[in-house]
C-alpha positions as a printed NumPy array, in Angstrom:
array([[182.44 ,  48.158,  60.915],
       [178.759,  47.744,  61.727],
       [176.048,  50.111,  60.526],
       [173.952,  49.337,  63.613],
       [173.174,  52.164,  66.011],
       [172.541,  51.29 ,  69.63 ],
       [169.736,  53.052,  71.395],
       [170.712,  55.491,  74.096],
       [167.171,  56.515,  75.006],
       [163.892,  55.049,  76.149],
       [160.835,  54.379,  74.007],
       [157.614,  55.69 ,  75.557],
       [154.04 ,  55.188,  74.509],
       [150.849,  56.553,  76.062],
       [147.944,  54.109,  75.776],
       [144.397,  55.373,  75.468],
       [141.415,  53.07 ,  75.252],
       [138.323,  53.979,  73.267],
       [135.36 ,  54.673,  75.512],
       [131.914,  56.179,  75.05 ],
       [132.802,  58.438,  78.005],
       [134.954,  61.377,  76.903],
       [137.749,  61.496,  79.465],
       [141.544,  61.45 ,  79.511],
       [143.65 ,  60.107,  82.345],
       [146.365,  62.487,  83.511],
       [148.732,  62.344,  86.448],
       [150.543,  65.   ,  88.418],
       [154.133,  64.179,  89.308],
       [156.905,  66.172,  90.961],
       [159.924,  66.546,  88.633],
       [163.056,  67.519,  90.642],
       [164.988,  68.892,  87.638],
       [162.149,  71.406,  87.134],
       [161.458,  71.821,  90.871],
       [157.794,  71.704,  89.964],
       [154.821,  69.412,  89.423],
       [154.013,  68.393,  85.819],
       [150.667,  67.152,  84.505],
       [151.233,  64.338,  82.067],
       [149.92 ,  61.125,  80.615],
       [150.659,  58.091,  82.792],
       [153.71 ,  56.27 ,  81.471],
       [156.387,  54.014,  82.746],
       [159.045,  51.466,  82.038],
       [158.821,  47.765,  81.537],
       [160.49 ,  46.724,  84.795],
       [161.008,  43.003,  84.295],
       [162.558,  41.217,  81.317],
       [159.455,  39.032,  80.904],
       [156.907,  41.831,  81.432],
       [154.739,  42.576,  78.407],
       [153.806,  46.133,  77.319],
       [150.171,  45.287,  78.185],
       [150.986,  44.211,  81.745],
       [153.227,  47.25 ,  82.223],
       [150.35 ,  49.52 ,  81.047],
       [147.932,  47.826,  83.483],
       [150.496,  48.244,  86.336],
       [150.976,  51.922,  85.521],
       [147.235,  52.583,  85.382],
       [146.552,  50.696,  88.602],
       [144.805,  52.829,  91.217],
       [146.789,  51.104,  93.994],
       [149.993,  52.331,  92.278],
       [149.089,  56.   ,  92.484],
       [151.614,  58.323,  94.145]])
């Protein structure tokens, strides 16, 4: 019997870059289970097997990707 535990969740990390300007990026997204909009840090999934966390972060923070 193996002692390994398989993950059943998703790892999420919010990335903030140091800047002399004091600002935080937030996004407003509709969440159907809550039937409401939530204000949150931008986050997302790595969508391709060869996508790096850095490129996923850039994709998520892209202005052209805003909903």
